[in-house]
KELUMVO-210775 format. One record per residue (C-alpha): residue number from 1; residue in three letters; x negated, y negated, z negated. Coordinates in nm, 4 decimals. Each point is the difference from the previous one (the first is absolute). Layout:
<nodes>
NODE  seq  type        px        py        pz
NODE  NUM   ALA         X         Y         Z
...
</nodes>
This chain:
<nodes>
NODE  seq  type        px        py        pz
NODE    1   MET    0.0000    0.0000    0.0000
NODE    2   PRO   -0.1591   -0.3287    0.1045
NODE    3   TRP   -0.0023   -0.2284   -0.3036
NODE    4   GLU    0.0423   -0.3046    0.2194
NODE    5   GLN    0.3606    0.1153    0.0489
NODE    6   VAL    0.0587   -0.0025   -0.3735
NODE    7   LEU   -0.1834   -0.3113   -0.1116
NODE    8   THR    0.2154   -0.2356    0.2020
NODE    9   GLY    0.2614   -0.2541   -0.0987
NODE   10   SER    0.2756    0.1658    0.2033
NODE   11   PHE   -0.0657    0.3390   -0.1627
NODE   12   LEU    0.0101   -0.1457   -0.3513
NODE   13   ILE    0.3146   -0.1996    0.0704
NODE   14   ALA    0.1737    0.3093    0.1381
NODE   15   LEU   -0.1228    0.2045   -0.2966
NODE   16   LEU    0.1327   -0.2422   -0.2610
NODE   17   THR    0.3298   -0.0419    0.1862
NODE   18   ALA    0.0542    0.3762    0.0171
NODE   19   GLY   -0.1131    0.0386   -0.3615
NODE   20   ILE    0.2700   -0.2374   -0.1207
NODE   21   ARG    0.2682    0.1933    0.1862
NODE   22   LEU   -0.1213    0.3385   -0.1211
NODE   23   ALA   -0.0075   -0.1263   -0.3585
NODE   24   VAL    0.3737   -0.0745   -0.0091
NODE   25   PRO    0.1462    0.3516   -0.0675
NODE   26   VAL   -0.2519    0.0652   -0.2772
NODE   27   LEU    0.0465   -0.3483   -0.1470
NODE   28   LEU    0.3770    0.0482   -0.0233
NODE   29   ALA   -0.0495    0.3297   -0.1818
NODE   30   VAL   -0.2577   -0.1540   -0.2367
NODE   31   LEU    0.2315   -0.2879   -0.0893
NODE   32   GLY    0.2803    0.2449   -0.0708
NODE   33   GLU   -0.2210    0.2187   -0.2173
NODE   34   ILE   -0.1250   -0.3026   -0.1946
NODE   35   ILE    0.3593   -0.0881   -0.0895
NODE   36   THR    0.0725    0.3623   -0.0944
NODE   37   GLU   -0.3094    0.0456   -0.2137
NODE   38   ARG    0.0418   -0.3371   -0.1703
NODE   39   SER    0.3182    0.1507   -0.1463
NODE   40   GLY   -0.1926    0.2984   -0.1390
NODE   41   VAL    0.0988    0.2580    0.2637
NODE   42   MET   -0.2602    0.1618    0.2244
NODE   43   ASN    0.1377    0.1007    0.3400
NODE   44   LEU   -0.2496    0.2318    0.1681
NODE   45   GLY    0.2537    0.0954    0.2661
NODE   46   ILE   -0.0742   -0.3018    0.2205
NODE   47   GLU   -0.1361    0.2125    0.2863
NODE   48   GLY    0.3191    0.2039    0.0197
NODE   49   ILE    0.2245   -0.3052   -0.0306
NODE   50   MET   -0.1898   -0.1754    0.2809
NODE   51   LEU    0.0414    0.3074    0.2202
NODE   52   VAL    0.3752    0.0218   -0.0579
NODE   53   GLY    0.0452   -0.3749    0.0457
NODE   54   GLY   -0.2104    0.0108    0.3140
NODE   55   LEU    0.2047    0.2803    0.1523
NODE   56   ALA    0.3345   -0.1548   -0.0961
NODE   57   GLY   -0.1012   -0.3349    0.1454
NODE   58   PHE   -0.1349    0.1534    0.3191
NODE   59   VAL    0.3074    0.2175    0.0631
NODE   60   THR    0.2258   -0.3008   -0.0569
NODE   61   ALA   -0.1978   -0.2278    0.2326
NODE   62   GLN   -0.0329    0.2676    0.2677
NODE   63   THR    0.3751    0.0690   -0.0108
NODE   64   LEU    0.1022   -0.3651    0.0138
NODE   65   GLU   -0.2363   -0.0798    0.2870
NODE   66   GLN    0.2041    0.2372    0.2134
NODE   67   ALA    0.3202   -0.1887   -0.0831
NODE   68   THR    0.1089   -0.2981    0.2035
NODE   69   GLY    0.0432   -0.3377   -0.1641
NODE   70   ILE   -0.1967    0.0652   -0.3166
NODE   71   ALA   -0.3328    0.1219    0.1355
NODE   72   SER   -0.1645   -0.3319   -0.0884
NODE   73   LEU    0.0776    0.0576   -0.3674
NODE   74   ALA   -0.1156    0.3616   -0.0026
NODE   75   ALA   -0.3362   -0.0634   -0.1640
NODE   76   TRP    0.1448   -0.2207   -0.2741
NODE   77   VAL    0.2764    0.2477   -0.0795
NODE   78   GLY   -0.2595    0.2778   -0.0044
NODE   79   LEU   -0.2069   -0.1952   -0.2524
NODE   80   LEU    0.3086   -0.0578   -0.2140
NODE   81   ILE    0.0853    0.3698    0.0030
NODE   82   GLY   -0.3581    0.0841   -0.0934
NODE   83   LEU    0.0251   -0.2376   -0.2955
NODE   84   LEU    0.3364    0.1414   -0.1137
NODE   85   THR   -0.1241    0.3573    0.0354
NODE   86   GLY   -0.2967   -0.0838   -0.2192
NODE   87   ALA    0.2345   -0.1555   -0.2580
NODE   88   ALA    0.2112    0.3177   -0.0016
NODE   89   MET   -0.3090    0.2125   -0.0652
NODE   90   GLY   -0.0973   -0.2489   -0.2702
NODE   91   LEU    0.3372    0.0529   -0.1655
NODE   92   LEU   -0.0630    0.3755   -0.0069
NODE   93   MET   -0.3491   -0.0607   -0.1373
NODE   94   ALA    0.1425   -0.2240   -0.2736
NODE   95   VAL    0.2601    0.2593   -0.0992
NODE   96   LEU   -0.2732    0.2606   -0.0395
NODE   97   THR   -0.2687   -0.2087   -0.1712
NODE   98   VAL    0.1997   -0.2597   -0.1960
NODE   99   THR    0.3181    0.1859   -0.0957
NODE  100   LEU   -0.1131    0.3633   -0.0025
NODE  101   LYS   -0.3559   -0.0961   -0.1015
NODE  102   THR   -0.1740    0.2517    0.2243
NODE  103   ASP   -0.3776   -0.0092    0.0325
NODE  104   GLN   -0.0711   -0.2935    0.2305
NODE  105   VAL   -0.3095    0.1516    0.1589
NODE  106   VAL    0.1732    0.3279    0.0840
NODE  107   THR    0.3116   -0.1811    0.1221
NODE  108   GLY   -0.2064   -0.2254    0.2251
NODE  109   VAL   -0.1887    0.2899    0.1578
NODE  110   THR    0.3327    0.1787    0.0515
NODE  111   PHE    0.1335   -0.3045    0.1848
NODE  112   VAL   -0.3019    0.0076    0.2311
NODE  113   LEU    0.0638    0.3658    0.0805
NODE  114   LEU    0.3711   -0.0722    0.0405
NODE  115   GLY   -0.0694   -0.2834    0.2424
NODE  116   GLN   -0.2434    0.2078    0.2050
NODE  117   GLY    0.2302    0.3012    0.0176
NODE  118   LEU    0.3182   -0.1960    0.0652
NODE  119   THR   -0.1429   -0.2157    0.2774
NODE  120   SER   -0.1743    0.2946    0.1658
NODE  121   TYR    0.3250    0.1997   -0.0003
NODE  122   ILE    0.2121   -0.2840    0.1370
NODE  123   PHE   -0.2595   -0.0934    0.2606
NODE  124   ARG   -0.0290    0.3559    0.1284
NODE  125   ARG    0.3774    0.0452    0.0092
NODE  126   ALA    0.0577   -0.3300    0.1803
NODE  127   THR   -0.1729    0.0956    0.3227
NODE  128   GLY    0.1107   -0.3277    0.1568
NODE  129   LEU   -0.2567   -0.1780   -0.2138
NODE  130   LEU   -0.2929    0.1830    0.1572
NODE  131   GLY   -0.1887   -0.2558    0.2035
NODE  132   ALA    0.2638   -0.2683   -0.0668
NODE  133   ARG   -0.1136   -0.3592   -0.0426
NODE  134   VAL    0.1620   -0.3217   -0.1147
NODE  135   THR   -0.0628   -0.3558    0.1108
NODE  136   GLY   -0.0678   -0.1490   -0.3429
NODE  137   LEU   -0.0456   -0.3724   -0.0537
NODE  138   GLN   -0.1706   -0.2496    0.2266
NODE  139   SER   -0.2694   -0.2341   -0.1262
NODE  140   TRP    0.1094   -0.3521   -0.0844
NODE  141   ALA   -0.2557   -0.2755    0.0352
NODE  142   VAL    0.0494   -0.2725   -0.2614
NODE  143   PRO    0.0485   -0.3248    0.1943
NODE  144   GLY   -0.2972   -0.2318   -0.0357
NODE  145   LEU   -0.1991    0.2285   -0.2292
NODE  146   SER   -0.0485    0.2869    0.2471
NODE  147   THR   -0.2045   -0.2251    0.2269
NODE  148   LEU   -0.2616   -0.0723   -0.2669
NODE  149   PRO   -0.3445    0.1334    0.0919
NODE  150   VAL   -0.0790    0.3374   -0.1607
NODE  151   ALA    0.2487   -0.0341   -0.2880
NODE  152   GLY    0.2917   -0.0301    0.2424
NODE  153   ASP   -0.0573    0.3439    0.1517
NODE  154   ILE   -0.0813    0.1669   -0.3328
NODE  155   LEU    0.2721   -0.1442   -0.2234
NODE  156   PHE    0.2814   -0.1440    0.2067
NODE  157   ASN    0.0718    0.2412    0.2849
NODE  158   HIS    0.1699    0.2969   -0.1668
NODE  159   ASN    0.3462    0.1518   -0.0131
NODE  160   ALA    0.2485   -0.1330   -0.2534
NODE  161   ILE   -0.0488    0.2839   -0.2499
NODE  162   VAL   -0.3627   -0.1080   -0.0574
NODE  163   TYR    0.1079   -0.3511   -0.0989
NODE  164   LEU    0.2811    0.1385   -0.2176
NODE  165   THR   -0.2435    0.2297   -0.1807
NODE  166   VAL   -0.2330   -0.2889   -0.0812
NODE  167   ALA    0.2998   -0.1921   -0.1348
NODE  168   LEU    0.0903    0.3072   -0.2037
NODE  169   VAL   -0.3429   -0.0043   -0.1670
NODE  170   VAL    0.0690   -0.3546   -0.1212
NODE  171   LEU    0.3531    0.0943   -0.1036
NODE  172   CYS   -0.1233    0.2987   -0.2025
NODE  173   TRP   -0.2534   -0.2209   -0.1773
NODE  174   LEU    0.2684   -0.2525   -0.0864
NODE  175   LEU    0.2395    0.2677   -0.1237
NODE  176   LEU   -0.2587    0.1767   -0.2135
NODE  177   PHE   -0.1711   -0.2990   -0.1570
NODE  178   ARG    0.2334   -0.2988    0.0334
NODE  179   THR    0.3466    0.1377   -0.0789
NODE  180   HIS    0.1807    0.1288   -0.3073
NODE  181   TRP    0.0696    0.3284    0.1807
NODE  182   GLY   -0.3709    0.0512    0.0619
NODE  183   LEU   -0.0725   -0.0618   -0.3666
NODE  184   GLU    0.2586    0.2610   -0.0970
NODE  185   LEU   -0.1404    0.2470    0.2513
NODE  186   ARG   -0.3539   -0.0379   -0.1333
NODE  187   ALA    0.1235    0.0234   -0.3600
NODE  188   VAL    0.1698    0.3315    0.0746
NODE  189   GLY   -0.3201    0.1309    0.1575
NODE  190   GLU   -0.2151   -0.1068   -0.2936
NODE  191   ASN    0.2165    0.0835   -0.2993
NODE  192   PRO    0.3442    0.1425    0.0793
NODE  193   ALA    0.0873    0.0510   -0.3686
NODE  194   ALA   -0.0568   -0.3675   -0.0787
NODE  195   ALA    0.1850   -0.1013    0.3154
NODE  196   ASP    0.2928    0.2205   -0.1014
NODE  197   THR    0.0046   -0.1498   -0.3472
NODE  198   SER    0.0140   -0.3494    0.1492
NODE  199   GLY    0.3103    0.0949    0.1952
NODE  200   LEU   -0.1403    0.0924    0.3403
NODE  201   ARG    0.1600    0.2920    0.1848
NODE  202   VAL   -0.3110    0.2069    0.0612
NODE  203   GLN    0.1599    0.2694    0.2159
NODE  204   THR    0.1829   -0.2516    0.2204
NODE  205   ILE   -0.3174   -0.1997    0.0620
NODE  206   ARG   -0.1966    0.3143    0.0811
NODE  207   TYR    0.2735    0.1262    0.2338
NODE  208   LEU   -0.0065   -0.3271    0.1910
NODE  209   ALA   -0.3797   -0.0089    0.0155
NODE  210   VAL   -0.0259    0.3562    0.1316
NODE  211   MET    0.2681   -0.0601    0.2637
NODE  212   VAL   -0.1550   -0.3280    0.1174
NODE  213   GLY   -0.3432    0.1607    0.0162
NODE  214   ALA    0.1262    0.2994    0.1964
NODE  215   ALA    0.1976   -0.2280    0.2316
NODE  216   LEU   -0.3165   -0.1904    0.0903
NODE  217   ALA   -0.1823    0.3306    0.0570
NODE  218   GLY    0.2800    0.1182    0.2303
NODE  219   LEU   -0.0187   -0.3318    0.1839
NODE  220   GLY   -0.3767    0.0434    0.0360
NODE  221   GLY    0.0531    0.3407    0.1581
NODE  222   ALA    0.2581   -0.1421    0.2406
NODE  223   VAL   -0.2346   -0.2860    0.0951
NODE  224   LEU   -0.2659    0.2543    0.0976
NODE  225   THR    0.2298    0.2149    0.2153
NODE  226   VAL    0.2320   -0.2647    0.1445
NODE  227   VAL   -0.2161   -0.3110    0.0339
NODE  228   GLN   -0.3616    0.1121    0.0241
NODE  229   LEU   -0.0287    0.3476    0.1510
NODE  230   ASN    0.3500    0.0138    0.1544
NODE  231   ILE    0.0070    0.3777   -0.0469
NODE  232   PHE    0.0494    0.2611   -0.2696
NODE  233   THR   -0.2087    0.3133   -0.0437
NODE  234   GLU   -0.0488    0.2398   -0.2885
NODE  235   GLY   -0.2415   -0.1356   -0.2593
NODE  236   ILE   -0.0036   -0.3416    0.1649
NODE  237   MET   -0.0671   -0.1777   -0.3310
NODE  238   ALA   -0.3445    0.1660   -0.0163
NODE  239   GLY   -0.0435   -0.0623   -0.3713
NODE  240   ARG    0.1094   -0.3639   -0.0021
NODE  241   GLY    0.2208    0.0644   -0.3010
NODE  242   TRP   -0.2963    0.1274   -0.1995
NODE  243   ILE   -0.2072   -0.2947    0.1197
NODE  244   ALA    0.2738   -0.2315   -0.1297
NODE  245   ILE   -0.0167    0.1603   -0.3454
NODE  246   ALA   -0.3775   -0.0414   -0.0069
NODE  247   LEU    0.0293   -0.3645    0.1039
NODE  248   VAL    0.2388   -0.0687   -0.2878
NODE  249   PHE   -0.2870    0.0764   -0.2374
NODE  250   PHE   -0.2380   -0.2056    0.2129
NODE  251   SER    0.2412   -0.2943   -0.0067
NODE  252   ARG    0.0318    0.0219   -0.3808
NODE  253   TRP    0.3771   -0.0089    0.0475
NODE  254   HIS   -0.0087   -0.3452    0.1605
NODE  255   PRO    0.1513   -0.0863    0.3428
NODE  256   GLY   -0.3043   -0.2083    0.0961
NODE  257   GLY   -0.2316    0.2933   -0.0571
NODE  258   ALA    0.2400    0.2195    0.1969
NODE  259   LEU   -0.0331   -0.2338    0.2982
NODE  260   VAL   -0.3806    0.0161   -0.0122
NODE  261   GLY   -0.0086    0.3783   -0.0367
NODE  262   ALA    0.2499    0.0619    0.2793
NODE  263   LEU   -0.1912   -0.2322    0.2337
NODE  264   LEU   -0.3237    0.1885   -0.0687
NODE  265   PHE    0.1733    0.3272    0.0840
NODE  266   GLY    0.1632   -0.1458    0.3119
NODE  267   ILE   -0.3269   -0.1412    0.1329
NODE  268   ALA   -0.1827    0.3278   -0.0649
NODE  269   ASP    0.2794    0.1876    0.1774
NODE  270   ALA   -0.0150   -0.2370    0.2968
NODE  271   LEU   -0.3789    0.0316    0.0107
NODE  272   GLN    0.0004    0.3778    0.0328
NODE  273   TYR    0.2571   -0.0188    0.2832
NODE  274   ARG   -0.2049   -0.2569    0.1902
NODE  275   ILE   -0.3312    0.1783   -0.0467
NODE  276   GLN    0.1561    0.3154    0.1397
NODE  277   ALA    0.1396   -0.1961    0.2936
NODE  278   LEU   -0.3491   -0.1293    0.0800
NODE  279   GLY   -0.1257    0.3578    0.0246
NODE  280   PHE   -0.2429    0.0064   -0.2914
NODE  281   LYS   -0.1481    0.3529    0.0172
NODE  282   ALA   -0.2623   -0.0192   -0.2759
NODE  283   LEU    0.2569    0.0994   -0.2654
NODE  284   PRO    0.2798    0.2603    0.0212
NODE  285   TYR    0.3420   -0.1577    0.0324
NODE  286   GLU    0.1036    0.1783   -0.3221
NODE  287   PHE   -0.2517   -0.2145   -0.1861
NODE  288   LEU    0.1514   -0.3119    0.1494
NODE  289   LEU    0.3458    0.1159   -0.1081
NODE  290   MET   -0.1347    0.0256   -0.3555
NODE  291   LEU   -0.1206   -0.3602   -0.0024
NODE  292   PRO    0.3170   -0.1688   -0.1375
NODE  293   TYR    0.0346    0.2595   -0.2750
NODE  294   VAL   -0.3659   -0.0155   -0.1005
NODE  295   LEU    0.0309   -0.3779   -0.0272
NODE  296   THR    0.3113    0.0431   -0.2141
NODE  297   LEU   -0.1935    0.2256   -0.2388
NODE  298   VAL   -0.2749   -0.2597   -0.0251
NODE  299   VAL    0.2355   -0.2866   -0.0820
NODE  300   LEU    0.1908    0.2251   -0.2423
NODE  301   VAL   -0.3167    0.0748   -0.1958
NODE  302   TRP   -0.0895   -0.3684   -0.0016
NODE  303   GLY    0.3470   -0.1089   -0.1081
NODE  304   SER    0.0407    0.2631   -0.2713
NODE  305   ARG   -0.2833   -0.1527   -0.2024
NODE  306   GLN    0.2318   -0.2776   -0.1136
NODE  307   SER    0.3341    0.1776   -0.0138
NODE  308   ASN    0.3139   -0.1721   -0.1286
NODE  309   THR    0.2228    0.3065   -0.0260
NODE  310   PRO    0.3457   -0.0563   -0.1528
NODE  311   ALA   -0.0155    0.1558   -0.3475
NODE  312   ALA    0.3119    0.2155    0.0405
NODE  313   LEU   -0.0742    0.1165    0.3558
NODE  314   GLY    0.1126    0.3589    0.0559
NODE  315   ILE    0.1512    0.0364   -0.3476
NODE  316   PRO    0.3760    0.0788   -0.0087
NODE  317   TYR    0.1926   -0.2085   -0.2520
NODE  318   SER    0.2687    0.1343   -0.2298
NODE  319   LYS    0.1955   -0.2459   -0.2118
NODE  320   GLY   -0.0931    0.0316   -0.3641
NODE  321   LYS   -0.3161    0.2016    0.0682
NODE  322   GLY   -0.2378   -0.2904    0.0846
</nodes>
């Protein structure tokens, strides 16, 4: 691979632009898991929830694109269905972990297996999905800003879901650290017994947090299948749910840190795609595929040195038992 093809302005601009787009599904899942874990519940089933949300969103979009009159809304409806499917799985997760107080680690792993098995079964049965593609969303250049040199191409020439996700990062920060609801959520995650004594409804808050977190994970899965790749295949998430969980620890349960971690993963993912496209033969392509995950391990180790784990994370709460 000639390095002069890599060390160019156009290559770096394209790399950063693609990295931002590839970061979006993971970032949505990380934001959702931050909200969930701030309440004291650990949802390790993100990978499975993203798979189910991705399939539901893709099937919806693919079906609506074949209908006349509403094809232009197919992608948006698909994203909505992905979000609602994730919320439904979050409700089931909350019933098991909050009400029935099942082991959260075992329940999360079960959800991953459920998501993999369920989506594989449905995908194989629905033969019409084999090779099917959807249109997705078109890029929207921000008037005035998209023409800026360098920054215009990198930051202001994406599809609408990228801009909405960035706004969601700010919204999550405001909700967690600048609202009464965020204060209650963090109190439940730190000391549910004290929160209960002060009159907070611990189970209700945890139910809502788990459902919101799972909804964002389902939306992230739908973004990947409907907006970015425009297809669905078995195992399409490729570990992004596990990456999201790792990035929660890296972010120290803060939306700003989630943005940084997801961008690092997205850029590493974009880099391995582009190096392969340039025909770099010195390393096996399997090594290049590992690159985003190796980077995630590195940032996880770095971030874990100053952890800010919610005190009650993973511990079921029973009223009167502390």
